[in-house]
DRENDO-1510 file (C-alpha; in Angstrom, 1 decimal, always signed):
<recs>
REC; n; res; u; v; w
REC; 1; GLY; +94.0; +168.5; +213.2 .
REC; 2; GLN; +93.5; +170.4; +216.4 .
REC; 3; PRO; +95.4; +173.7; +216.7 .
REC; 4; VAL; +98.5; +173.8; +218.8 .
REC; 5; PRO; +98.6; +176.1; +221.9 .
REC; 6; THR; +100.6; +179.0; +220.7 .
REC; 7; PRO; +101.9; +182.1; +222.5 .
REC; 8; PRO; +100.7; +185.4; +221.3 .
REC; 9; PRO; +102.9; +187.7; +219.1 .
REC; 10; GLU; +105.1; +190.1; +221.1 .
REC; 11; ASP; +103.7; +193.1; +219.3 .
REC; 12; PRO; +100.5; +194.2; +221.3 .
REC; 13; GLU; +98.9; +195.7; +218.2 .
REC; 14; ARG; +99.4; +192.6; +216.2 .
REC; 15; ARG; +98.0; +190.5; +219.0 .
REC; 16; LYS; +94.9; +192.7; +219.4 .
REC; 17; LEU; +94.3; +192.5; +215.6 .
REC; 18; ILE; +94.6; +188.7; +215.5 .
REC; 19; GLU; +92.4; +188.3; +218.6 .
REC; 20; LYS; +89.7; +190.6; +217.3 .
REC; 21; PHE; +89.7; +188.9; +213.9 .
REC; 22; ALA; +89.4; +185.5; +215.5 .
REC; 23; GLU; +86.3; +186.7; +217.4 .
REC; 24; PHE; +84.8; +188.1; +214.2 .
REC; 25; TYR; +85.7; +184.8; +212.4 .
REC; 26; VAL; +83.9; +182.7; +215.0 .
REC; 27; LYS; +80.8; +184.9; +214.8 .
REC; 28; ASN; +80.8; +185.3; +210.9 .
REC; 29; GLY; +82.6; +182.2; +209.5 .
REC; 30; ASP; +84.7; +181.5; +206.4 .
REC; 31; LYS; +83.0; +183.9; +204.1 .
REC; 32; PHE; +84.1; +186.8; +206.4 .
REC; 33; ALA; +87.7; +185.6; +206.3 .
REC; 34; GLN; +87.6; +185.3; +202.5 .
REC; 35; VAL; +86.2; +188.8; +202.0 .
REC; 36; THR; +88.7; +190.2; +204.4 .
REC; 37; LEU; +91.6; +188.5; +202.6 .
REC; 38; GLN; +90.4; +189.9; +199.3 .
REC; 39; LYS; +90.0; +193.4; +200.7 .
REC; 40; GLN; +93.4; +193.3; +202.4 .
REC; 41; VAL; +95.5; +191.7; +199.6 .
REC; 42; GLY; +98.4; +194.1; +200.0 .
REC; 43; ASN; +98.1; +194.7; +203.7 .
REC; 44; GLU; +100.9; +192.8; +205.5 .
REC; 45; LYS; +99.0; +193.2; +208.8 .
REC; 46; PHE; +96.6; +190.5; +207.6 .
REC; 47; ASN; +99.2; +188.0; +206.3 .
REC; 48; PHE; +98.3; +185.8; +209.3 .
REC; 49; LEU; +95.2; +184.9; +207.3 .
REC; 50; ARG; +97.2; +183.5; +204.4 .
REC; 51; GLY; +97.8; +180.1; +206.1 .
REC; 52; ALA; +100.6; +178.0; +207.7 .
REC; 53; GLY; +104.0; +179.5; +207.5 .
REC; 54; ASN; +102.8; +183.1; +207.9 .
REC; 55; ALA; +103.6; +184.9; +211.1 .
REC; 56; GLY; +100.6; +184.9; +213.4 .
REC; 57; TRP; +98.8; +182.0; +211.7 .
REC; 58; ASP; +99.3; +179.5; +214.5 .
REC; 59; TYR; +98.2; +182.0; +217.1 .
REC; 60; TYR; +95.2; +182.9; +215.0 .
REC; 61; LYS; +94.1; +179.3; +214.7 .
REC; 62; TRP; +94.7; +178.7; +218.4 .
REC; 63; LYS; +92.5; +181.8; +219.3 .
REC; 64; VAL; +89.7; +180.7; +217.0 .
REC; 65; HIS; +89.8; +177.3; +218.7 .
REC; 66; CYS; +89.8; +178.8; +222.2 .
REC; 67; ILE; +86.9; +181.2; +221.3 .
REC; 68; SER; +84.8; +178.5; +219.6 .
REC; 69; LYS; +85.3; +176.1; +222.5 .
REC; 70; GLY; +84.5; +178.8; +225.1 .
REC; 71; LEU; +87.9; +178.5; +226.8 .
REC; 72; THR; +88.7; +181.2; +229.4 .
REC; 73; GLU; +91.9; +183.1; +229.3 .
REC; 74; GLU; +93.1; +181.0; +232.3 .
REC; 75; GLN; +92.2; +177.7; +230.5 .
REC; 76; ALA; +94.0; +178.8; +227.3 .
REC; 77; ALA; +97.1; +179.9; +229.4 .
REC; 78; LEU; +97.1; +176.6; +231.2 .
REC; 79; ALA; +96.9; +174.7; +227.9 .
REC; 80; LEU; +99.8; +176.7; +226.6 .
REC; 81; ARG; +101.9; +176.0; +229.7 .
REC; 82; LEU; +101.1; +172.3; +229.5 .
REC; 83; HIS; +102.0; +172.2; +225.8 .
REC; 84; GLN; +105.3; +174.0; +226.4 .
REC; 85; ALA; +106.2; +171.7; +229.3 .
REC; 86; SER; +105.4; +168.7; +227.1 .
REC; 87; GLU; +107.6; +170.0; +224.3 .
REC; 88; ASP; +110.4; +170.7; +226.8 .
REC; 89; ALA; +110.1; +167.1; +228.2 .
REC; 90; THR; +110.1; +165.7; +224.7 .
REC; 91; ARG; +113.2; +167.7; +223.7 .
REC; 92; LYS; +115.0; +166.6; +226.9 .
REC; 93; ALA; +114.1; +163.0; +226.3 .
REC; 94; LYS; +115.4; +163.2; +222.7 .
REC; 95; GLU; +118.7; +164.7; +224.0 .
REC; 96; ASP; +119.0; +162.0; +226.6 .
REC; 97; LEU; +118.4; +159.3; +224.0 .
REC; 98; GLU; +121.1; +160.9; +221.8 .
REC; 99; GLN; +123.5; +161.1; +224.7 .
REC; 100; GLN; +122.7; +157.4; +225.6 .
REC; 101; ALA; +123.4; +156.3; +222.0 .
REC; 102; ALA; +126.7; +158.2; +222.0 .
REC; 103; LEU; +127.7; +156.6; +225.3 .
REC; 104; GLN; +126.8; +153.1; +224.0 .
REC; 105; GLU; +128.9; +153.8; +220.9 .
REC; 106; ALA; +131.8; +154.9; +223.1 .
REC; 107; LEU; +131.4; +151.8; +225.2 .
REC; 108; ARG; +131.5; +149.6; +222.1 .
REC; 109; ASN; +134.6; +151.4; +220.9 .
REC; 110; LEU; +136.2; +150.9; +224.3 .
REC; 111; GLN; +135.4; +147.2; +224.3 .
REC; 112; GLN; +136.8; +146.8; +220.8 .
REC; 113; ALA; +140.0; +148.7; +221.8 .
REC; 114; THR; +140.3; +146.5; +224.9 .
REC; 115; SER; +140.0; +143.4; +222.9 .
REC; 116; VAL; +142.7; +144.6; +220.4 .
REC; 117; ALA; +145.0; +145.6; +223.3 .
REC; 118; THR; +144.5; +142.2; +225.0 .
REC; 119; ALA; +145.3; +140.3; +221.8 .
REC; 120; LEU; +148.4; +142.5; +221.2 .
REC; 121; ASN; +149.5; +142.0; +224.7 .
REC; 122; GLU; +149.2; +138.2; +224.4 .
REC; 123; GLN; +151.2; +138.3; +221.1 .
REC; 124; LEU; +153.9; +140.5; +222.7 .
REC; 125; GLY; +154.0; +138.2; +225.8 .
REC; 126; ALA; +154.6; +135.2; +223.6 .
REC; 127; VAL; +157.4; +136.9; +221.7 .
REC; 128; ALA; +159.0; +138.3; +224.8 .
REC; 129; GLU; +159.1; +135.1; +226.8 .
REC; 130; PRO; +162.5; +133.4; +226.6 .
REC; 131; PRO; +162.6; +129.9; +225.3 .
REC; 132; PRO; +162.5; +127.2; +227.9 .
REC; 133; PRO; +166.0; +125.8; +228.8 .
</recs>
């Protein structure tokens, strides 16, 4: 699938390494990445090349996408902001749905309690009424 817009790592050196490597990858292809992985086996700085779940991987894939598509920094930043806004809206919608479901459950419980109270009240009223003279 298409890479997800991802913010850069906070560490400026790590960010620079990932961005430079993404540029080299776009120019030189998979073989370059494979050779680098082999040469940097024990080097944790290059763990981002080891795939999903490794710190920096998502940003690396995003940078490769941006470079290969010719996106400007401004376009990439806009895509990131739009993606984050979309994620925020989705999270808020899920929270709203959960809250709505909880409110509906509370309303059902209240209606059930009201029915029970009404039935008890009717029974108590029938017991408490004095017999007709």
